[in-house]
C-alpha positions as CSV (number, residue, x, y, z in Angstrom):
1,M,-6.2,-20.4,-23.8
2,Y,-2.7,-19.8,-22.3
3,L,-0.5,-20.7,-19.2
4,I,1.4,-18.4,-17.0
5,G,4.5,-19.1,-14.9
6,E,6.8,-17.1,-12.6
7,A,9.9,-17.9,-10.7
8,L,12.6,-16.2,-8.7
9,V,15.8,-18.3,-8.0
10,G,19.5,-17.1,-6.9
11,E,20.7,-14.4,-4.8
12,G,22.9,-11.3,-5.1
13,N,23.3,-9.2,-8.3
14,E,22.9,-12.5,-10.5
15,I,19.5,-13.3,-9.1
16,A,17.1,-14.3,-11.7
17,H,13.4,-13.7,-12.0
18,I,11.4,-15.2,-14.8
19,D,7.8,-14.3,-16.0
20,L,6.6,-16.5,-18.9
21,V,3.5,-17.1,-20.9
22,V,2.9,-20.3,-22.9
23,G,0.2,-20.5,-25.7
24,E,-0.8,-21.5,-29.1
25,K,0.8,-20.0,-32.2
26,E,-2.8,-19.3,-33.5
27,G,-4.0,-17.5,-30.3
28,P,-3.2,-14.3,-28.6
29,V,0.3,-15.6,-27.2
30,G,1.3,-16.4,-30.8
31,Q,0.2,-12.7,-32.0
32,A,2.1,-11.2,-29.1
33,F,5.1,-13.3,-30.0
34,A,5.1,-12.0,-33.7
35,A,4.3,-8.4,-32.6
36,G,7.1,-8.6,-30.1
37,L,9.7,-9.9,-32.5
38,A,8.9,-7.3,-35.1
39,S,8.3,-4.4,-32.6
40,L,12.0,-3.3,-31.4
41,S,12.3,-0.8,-28.6
42,V,15.4,0.9,-27.4
43,G,17.0,-1.2,-24.4
44,H,14.4,-3.9,-24.4
45,T,15.2,-5.7,-27.8
46,P,13.4,-9.0,-27.7
47,L,15.5,-12.0,-29.1
48,L,14.9,-15.7,-29.7
49,A,16.3,-18.1,-27.2
50,V,19.1,-20.3,-28.6
51,I,20.9,-23.2,-27.3
52,R,23.7,-22.2,-29.4
53,P,23.7,-20.0,-32.5
54,N,21.5,-21.4,-35.4
55,L,19.8,-23.8,-32.8
56,P,16.5,-22.5,-31.0
57,P,14.6,-24.9,-28.8
58,K,11.1,-25.8,-29.4
59,P,8.6,-24.3,-28.6
60,F,10.2,-21.3,-30.0
61,T,10.8,-18.8,-27.2
62,L,10.8,-15.1,-27.1
63,I,13.2,-13.4,-24.6
64,V,12.2,-9.9,-23.3
65,P,14.5,-7.9,-21.2
66,K,12.7,-6.6,-18.1
67,V,15.5,-4.1,-17.2
68,T,16.6,-1.5,-19.9
69,V,19.8,-2.5,-21.4
70,K,22.5,0.3,-21.7
71,G,25.6,-0.6,-23.8
72,M,27.1,-3.8,-25.2
73,E,28.6,-5.1,-21.8
74,E,24.9,-5.4,-20.5
75,A,23.8,-6.8,-23.8
76,E,26.2,-9.6,-23.8
77,K,24.5,-10.9,-20.5
78,I,21.4,-11.2,-22.3
79,F,22.8,-12.5,-25.7
80,G,24.9,-15.1,-23.8
81,P,24.3,-16.8,-20.4
82,A,20.8,-15.6,-20.2
83,Q,19.6,-16.7,-23.8
84,A,21.4,-19.9,-23.4
85,A,20.0,-20.7,-20.1
86,V,16.5,-20.0,-21.2
87,A,16.7,-22.2,-24.3
88,K,18.3,-25.2,-22.4
89,A,15.7,-24.9,-19.8
90,V,12.9,-25.0,-22.5
91,A,14.6,-28.1,-24.3
92,D,15.1,-29.9,-21.0
93,S,11.4,-29.3,-19.9
94,V,10.4,-30.8,-23.3
95,E,12.8,-33.8,-22.8
96,E,11.3,-34.3,-19.3
97,S,7.6,-34.1,-20.6
98,I,7.0,-31.0,-18.4
99,V,6.1,-29.3,-21.8
100,P,4.1,-32.1,-24.1
101,K,6.3,-33.2,-26.8
102,E,3.2,-33.4,-29.1
103,K,2.6,-29.8,-28.7
104,V,6.0,-28.3,-29.3
105,D,5.1,-27.1,-33.0
106,D,1.8,-25.6,-31.9
107,L,3.0,-23.6,-28.9
108,V,5.3,-20.5,-28.3
109,I,6.6,-19.0,-25.4
110,I,7.2,-15.5,-24.1
111,C,9.8,-15.1,-21.4
112,S,10.6,-11.9,-19.5
113,V,14.1,-12.1,-18.0
114,F,15.6,-10.0,-15.3
115,I,19.2,-9.2,-15.4
116,H,20.7,-6.7,-12.9
117,P,22.9,-4.2,-14.5
118,E,25.7,-5.0,-11.7
119,A,25.6,-8.9,-12.6
120,K,29.2,-10.1,-13.3
121,D,29.3,-13.9,-12.8
122,Y,28.1,-15.4,-16.1
123,R,28.0,-18.9,-14.6
124,R,25.7,-17.9,-11.9
125,I,23.6,-15.9,-14.3
126,F,23.2,-19.1,-16.5
127,H,22.4,-21.3,-13.5
128,Y,20.1,-19.1,-11.9
129,N,18.1,-18.3,-15.1
130,Y,18.1,-22.0,-16.1
131,S,16.6,-23.1,-12.8
132,A,14.0,-20.2,-12.9
133,T,12.8,-20.8,-16.4
134,K,12.5,-24.5,-15.8
135,L,10.6,-23.8,-12.5
136,A,8.3,-21.3,-14.2
137,L,7.5,-23.7,-17.0
138,N,6.8,-26.6,-14.4
139,R,4.5,-24.2,-12.5
140,A,2.7,-23.0,-15.7
141,F,1.7,-26.5,-16.9
142,A,0.8,-27.4,-13.2
143,N,-1.4,-24.3,-13.0
144,Y,0.5,-23.4,-10.0
145,P,-0.4,-22.0,-7.6
146,S,-3.6,-23.5,-6.3
147,L,-6.3,-21.1,-4.8
148,E,-6.0,-23.0,-1.7
149,K,-2.3,-22.3,-1.5
150,I,-3.0,-18.6,-2.2
151,M,-5.4,-18.3,0.5
152,Y,-3.2,-20.0,3.2
153,E,-0.2,-18.0,2.3
154,K,-1.5,-14.5,1.6
155,D,-1.0,-13.4,5.2
156,R,1.8,-15.6,6.2
157,A,4.3,-15.0,3.4
158,R,7.0,-12.4,3.2
159,H,8.3,-10.7,0.1
160,P,12.3,-11.0,0.3
161,I,12.9,-7.7,-1.5
162,M,10.3,-5.6,0.3
163,G,12.6,-5.0,3.3
164,F,9.7,-5.1,5.9
165,R,7.1,-7.6,6.8
166,V,3.3,-6.7,6.7
167,P,1.7,-8.1,9.8
168,R,-1.6,-10.0,9.4
169,L,-3.9,-11.8,11.9
170,W,-3.9,-15.3,10.4
171,N,-3.1,-17.4,13.7
172,P,-5.0,-16.5,16.6
173,P,-4.9,-16.1,19.5
174,Y,-3.2,-12.7,20.0
175,L,-2.3,-10.5,22.9
176,Q,-3.1,-6.9,22.3
177,I,-1.3,-4.4,24.4
178,A,-3.3,-1.1,25.2
179,I,-1.0,1.7,25.8
180,D,-3.0,4.5,27.3
181,L,0.0,6.3,28.8
182,T,0.1,9.8,28.2
183,D,3.9,10.6,28.3
184,I,5.8,9.7,25.2
185,E,8.9,8.9,26.8
186,R,7.4,6.6,29.3
187,V,5.8,4.8,26.0
188,K,9.1,4.7,24.5
189,N,10.8,3.1,27.6
190,L,7.8,0.7,27.9
191,L,8.1,-0.5,24.1
192,K,11.9,-1.3,24.9
193,E,10.9,-3.7,27.7
194,I,8.2,-5.6,25.7
195,P,9.5,-8.6,23.8
196,R,9.0,-9.0,20.0
197,N,6.6,-11.7,19.1
198,D,4.3,-12.1,16.1
199,R,1.4,-12.7,18.7
200,I,1.8,-9.2,20.1
201,I,-0.5,-6.4,18.8
202,F,0.5,-2.7,19.9
203,E,-2.6,-0.5,20.5
204,V,-2.1,3.3,20.4
205,G,-4.6,4.2,23.1
206,T,-7.2,6.9,22.8
207,P,-5.7,9.2,25.5
208,L,-2.2,8.9,23.9
209,I,-3.7,10.0,20.5
210,K,-5.7,12.8,22.0
211,K,-2.5,14.2,23.6
212,Y,-0.2,13.9,20.6
213,G,-2.2,13.4,17.7
214,T,-2.0,10.5,15.3
215,R,1.6,11.4,14.5
216,V,2.4,9.3,17.7
217,I,1.6,6.2,15.7
218,G,4.5,6.9,13.1
219,E,6.8,7.5,16.3
220,M,5.7,4.1,17.7
221,R,6.3,2.6,14.4
222,E,10.1,3.4,14.6
223,L,10.3,1.4,17.6
224,V,8.2,-1.5,16.9
225,K,8.8,-2.0,13.3
226,D,6.9,-4.7,11.8
227,S,4.6,-5.2,14.5
228,L,0.7,-4.7,14.2
229,I,-0.2,-1.2,15.2
230,V,-4.0,-0.5,16.2
231,A,-5.1,3.1,16.5
232,D,-7.9,3.3,19.0
233,L,-9.7,6.2,17.6
234,K,-13.1,5.3,19.0
235,T,-14.7,7.1,16.0
236,L,-18.2,8.4,16.4
237,D,-18.4,10.7,13.2
238,V,-16.7,11.3,9.8
239,G,-15.5,7.6,9.7
240,Q,-13.9,7.8,6.3
241,V,-11.6,10.9,7.4
242,E,-10.3,9.3,10.4
243,V,-9.4,6.1,8.7
244,D,-7.3,8.0,6.3
245,I,-5.5,10.0,8.8
246,A,-4.5,6.9,10.8
247,F,-3.6,5.0,7.6
248,D,-1.3,8.0,6.5
249,E,0.5,7.3,9.8
250,T,0.9,3.5,9.1
251,A,-1.7,2.2,11.2
252,D,-2.7,-1.4,10.5
253,A,-6.0,-1.5,12.3
254,V,-8.4,1.3,13.2
255,V,-11.2,1.4,15.8
256,V,-14.7,2.6,15.5
257,S,-17.1,3.0,18.5
258,G,-20.1,0.6,18.6
259,L,-22.0,3.7,19.6
260,A,-21.5,5.2,16.1
261,S,-24.3,5.6,13.7
262,K,-24.8,3.0,11.2
263,E,-23.8,5.4,8.4
264,T,-20.7,6.3,10.1
265,A,-19.6,2.8,11.0
266,D,-20.5,1.5,7.4
267,K,-18.3,4.2,6.0
268,F,-15.5,3.5,8.4
269,I,-15.5,-0.1,7.8
270,H,-15.5,0.3,3.8
271,E,-12.9,2.8,4.1
272,A,-10.5,0.5,6.1
273,K,-11.3,-2.3,3.7
274,R,-10.5,-0.3,0.6
275,L,-7.2,0.6,2.2
276,G,-6.5,-2.9,3.3
277,I,-6.3,-2.3,7.0
278,Y,-8.5,-4.0,9.8
279,S,-11.6,-2.5,10.9
280,I,-12.4,-2.9,14.6
281,M,-15.6,-2.2,16.4
282,D,-15.5,-1.5,20.2
283,M,-18.7,-2.4,22.0
284,M,-18.1,-0.6,25.3
285,D,-21.4,0.7,26.5
286,V,-23.4,-0.9,23.5
287,G,-26.6,-2.4,24.8
288,D,-27.0,-5.2,22.3
289,P,-23.9,-5.7,20.2
290,L,-25.1,-8.6,18.0
291,H,-28.1,-6.2,17.1
292,Q,-25.8,-3.5,16.3
293,L,-23.6,-5.7,14.0
294,K,-26.6,-7.4,12.2
295,G,-27.6,-3.6,11.2
296,L,-24.3,-3.0,9.4
297,R,-23.7,-3.3,5.6
298,G,-21.1,-5.7,6.6
299,P,-19.2,-6.6,9.7
300,P,-15.9,-5.2,11.0
301,D,-12.9,-7.5,11.0
302,I,-12.8,-7.5,14.7
303,V,-15.3,-6.8,17.4
304,I,-14.2,-5.9,20.9
305,L,-16.3,-7.0,23.9
306,H,-15.2,-4.2,26.3
307,R,-16.2,-3.6,29.6
308,G,-15.4,-0.3,31.3
309,I,-13.6,0.1,34.8
310,D,-17.0,0.3,36.7
311,E,-18.0,-3.0,34.9
312,E,-14.7,-4.7,36.0
313,R,-15.2,-3.6,39.7
314,G,-18.7,-5.4,39.5
315,G,-17.0,-8.4,38.1
316,K,-19.2,-8.5,35.0
317,T,-18.4,-9.6,31.5
318,R,-20.2,-10.2,28.3
319,W,-18.2,-13.1,27.0
320,E,-21.1,-15.2,26.6
321,L,-21.6,-13.2,23.3
322,L,-18.3,-14.5,22.0
323,R,-19.9,-17.7,20.6
324,E,-23.0,-15.8,19.5
325,I,-21.0,-13.4,17.4
326,K,-19.0,-16.0,15.8
327,S,-21.9,-18.1,15.0
328,E,-23.6,-15.4,13.4
329,F,-20.7,-14.4,11.2
330,K,-19.1,-17.8,10.9
331,D,-18.9,-17.3,7.0
332,R,-17.1,-14.1,7.3
333,R,-14.1,-14.7,9.7
334,V,-14.9,-12.2,12.2
335,L,-12.3,-12.1,15.2
336,V,-13.6,-11.4,18.6
337,A,-11.4,-9.6,21.4
338,V,-12.0,-9.2,24.9
339,A,-11.0,-6.0,26.8
340,G,-11.3,-4.5,30.5
341,G,-9.5,-5.6,33.4
342,I,-7.8,-8.9,31.6
343,E,-5.3,-10.5,33.8
344,P,-3.6,-14.0,33.7
345,S,-6.2,-15.3,36.1
346,S,-9.1,-14.4,33.5
347,A,-7.2,-14.9,30.4
348,K,-7.5,-18.6,30.3
349,N,-11.4,-18.6,30.8
350,A,-11.6,-15.9,28.0
351,L,-9.7,-18.1,25.5
352,E,-11.7,-21.1,26.5
353,M,-14.9,-19.1,25.7
354,G,-13.5,-18.5,22.1
355,A,-11.5,-15.2,22.5
356,D,-9.2,-14.5,19.5
357,I,-7.6,-11.5,21.1
358,L,-6.7,-10.5,24.6
359,V,-6.6,-6.8,25.1
360,V,-4.5,-6.0,28.1
361,G,-3.5,-2.6,29.3
362,R,-2.7,-1.7,32.9
363,Y,-1.5,-5.0,34.1
364,I,1.3,-4.7,31.5
365,T,1.8,-1.0,30.9
366,Q,1.8,-0.1,34.8
367,S,3.9,-3.2,35.9
368,K,7.4,-2.7,37.3
369,E,8.3,-5.5,35.0
370,P,6.5,-5.3,31.7
371,R,8.7,-7.8,29.9
372,R,7.7,-10.4,32.7
373,A,4.0,-9.4,32.7
374,T,4.0,-9.9,28.8
375,N,5.5,-13.1,29.0
376,E,2.7,-14.5,31.5
377,F,0.1,-13.9,28.9
378,L,2.4,-15.5,26.1
379,E,2.5,-18.6,28.1
380,I,-1.2,-18.6,28.4
381,L,-1.4,-18.2,24.7
382,G,1.2,-21.2,24.3
383,V,3.9,-19.3,22.5
384,E,7.5,-18.5,23.2
385,A,8.8,-15.0,23.7
386,D,10.6,-13.1,21.1
387,L,9.4,-15.5,18.3
388,Y,8.5,-14.3,14.8
389,R,7.0,-16.7,12.4
390,I,8.0,-15.8,8.8
391,H,7.3,-17.9,5.7
392,E,9.4,-17.5,2.6
393,E,9.5,-19.6,-0.5
């Protein structure tokens, strides 16, 4: 049995990232400790943590450099402020009972340390690595993070070094803007008018994809950056292939027609799940959406209750199915969207009936003031315009 801890502390070139393992000398961590100390490799020489020469802390701690050390100048950062910082953090953790005092002779620690080659400030190297090591030890003995925390934050968090945000649908309701224009310049002008908000989804409409191909998804990505993009493929055949094509163009979600065969839909949903993007099933012209969903190997992430233009003119909706679908798949977290002639006057009713996503097209895309039209829906959703929620720890 062993414990694992991780922590990132600091900023700039002196930033510290610690990964560590704590375990018994007689177990696998002890074996790895001895093997590491005896097996030297060029640029990654392991060393014991010491508070000062001839004074290691207990539990004994083996430092392993993550970044290849080239030359004595870089080595001094490891055999100096980093080495002392890790040792002091271990000793203080014992003093503060983070590490049980009665176990110090039974345990060993393996600590992987990141030192940027361009790091210059030894004081910052010490402080950041001390704090990161102590935090990582605290987390290891607290069995951090809890599964509940992971599930809560996995779609909310943003990695600070990645440089972009991965959009996830963790906090409905959302507004999905269906862009069915067929002039790419009009599309680009429209996108410049739409406020950026984490409740807005951009849909690359079927006519747009048919005219320009899936490469238009990549062109839209350049303009909307971190927003969630849906490729409305309305796939009827070769489900896996079409998912792959849209994925390669950075689509975050793909749409299969509810009229597709069970085999096509199952392959489509499976491939989207494998690639980590959302699968959406559009139920336009499907007689019994619930029956269609029950026949699948597993439901899509999102179901669209879609009425066509002729149905819009007749004033019909199928929103009564919202609650039925959610009840049937209550253990699978299936989101339900409504589409077809959605306007502010009908949006509130759709939300009250349980809609998670409002799919709006012409009301926004053909408006003389698309920003104002978009903000009307954002107000109904109860959110502010130009708002992104980003969680970092």
